[in-house]
C-alpha positions in Angstrom: 0.0 0.0 0.0 1.3 3.5 -0.9 1.1 6.3 1.6 -0.5 9.6 0.3 2.9 11.5 0.3 5.0 8.6 -1.1 6.3 8.9 -4.6 5.5 12.6 -5.0 7.9 14.7 -6.9 8.5 18.2 -5.5 10.5 20.8 -7.6 11.9 24.0 -6.1 14.2 26.7 -7.5 16.6 28.3 -5.1 18.3 31.6 -5.9 21.3 31.8 -3.7 22.7 35.1 -2.3 25.6 34.8 -4.8 22.9 35.0 -7.6 23.5 31.3 -8.6 20.3 29.4 -9.3 19.8 25.8 -8.3 17.0 23.4 -9.1 16.0 21.0 -6.4 14.0 17.9 -7.1 12.7 15.9 -4.1 11.2 12.5 -4.5 9.9 10.7 -1.5 9.3 7.0 -0.8 8.0 5.0 2.2 11.6 4.1 3.1 13.6 7.1 2.0 14.1 9.9 -0.5 16.0 11.0 -3.6 17.2 14.6 -3.7 18.6 16.1 -6.9 20.3 19.4 -6.9 21.4 20.9 -10.2 22.9 24.3 -11.1 21.7 26.0 -14.3 20.8 22.8 -16.2 19.2 19.5 -15.6 22.2 17.2 -15.2 23.3 14.3 -13.3 26.3 14.9 -11.1 28.0 13.2 -8.1 25.9 10.7 -6.1 26.0 9.9 -2.4 23.8 7.3 -0.7 23.3 7.1 3.1 21.2 4.6 5.1 20.3 5.1 8.7 19.4 2.2 11.0 19.1 2.6 14.8 21.8 5.1 15.7 24.3 4.3 12.9 24.6 5.9 9.4 26.5 4.3 6.6 27.4 6.4 3.4 28.7 5.4 0.1 30.1 7.7 -2.5 28.9 6.2 -5.8 30.1 9.1 -7.9 32.5 11.3 -5.9 32.0 15.1 -5.8 34.5 17.3 -7.7 33.8 20.2 -5.5 31.7 19.8 -2.4 32.0 16.3 -1.0 31.6 17.3 2.7 28.4 19.2 1.9 26.9 16.3 0.0 28.0 13.9 2.7 26.3 16.1 5.3 23.1 16.3 3.4 22.7 12.6 2.8 23.6 11.6 6.3 21.5 14.2 8.0 18.4 13.5 5.9 18.7 9.7 6.2 19.0 10.2 10.0 15.9 12.4 10.1 13.7 10.0 8.1 15.4 6.9 9.5 15.8 5.5 6.0 17.7 5.7 2.7 18.7 9.1 1.2 20.2 9.4 -2.2 21.7 12.8 -3.1 22.7 13.7 -6.6 24.4 17.1 -7.2 25.7 18.9 -10.2 27.4 22.3 -9.7 29.6 24.4 -12.0 32.0 25.4 -9.3 32.6 25.4 -5.6 29.7 26.4 -3.4 29.9 29.4 -1.2 28.7 29.1 2.4 25.6 31.2 1.6 24.9 28.8 -1.3 25.1 25.8 1.0 22.8 27.5 3.6 20.2 28.3 0.9 20.3 24.8 -0.5 20.2 23.1 2.9 17.4 25.3 4.1 15.2 24.4 1.2 15.9 20.7 1.6 15.1 20.8 5.2 11.8 22.6 4.4 10.9 19.8 1.9 11.8 17.0 4.4 9.8 18.8 7.1 6.7 19.1 4.9 7.1 15.4 4.0 7.1 14.5 7.7 4.0 16.5 8.2 2.3 14.6 5.5 3.1 11.3 7.1 2.1 12.5 10.5 -1.1 10.8 11.6 -2.9 13.5 13.7 -5.6 11.2 15.0 -3.1 8.7 16.6 -0.4 11.3 17.2 2.4 9.2 15.5 4.1 8.8 12.2 2.7 6.4 9.6 4.9 3.6 8.5 
């Protein structure tokens, strides 16, 4: 059975303070999510996968990042921990990200994950749906 919010694709455009424009695609599943961040064009870039189980997070760099490996690692591990599942992060950027760019991207991703948690929250029973 599929939850109401599962499998939904959400698109967002983020204009960073440095005037760079990033397209964020967020696809949620019952056991995880897929986040795509691309600058200026719709391209596949580096790919990191994290899975959280209990209090442990494991991360694999499928396609290593040329510029921002720590940022990608942080996104995948943080989100997988929040959703207690699998998080795939794909990112294509033209050059190194500035701190303000990272804050803008991370802020929008956190908003998307937070909204997904609200969709999966069962208000009647006051717990999260599996």
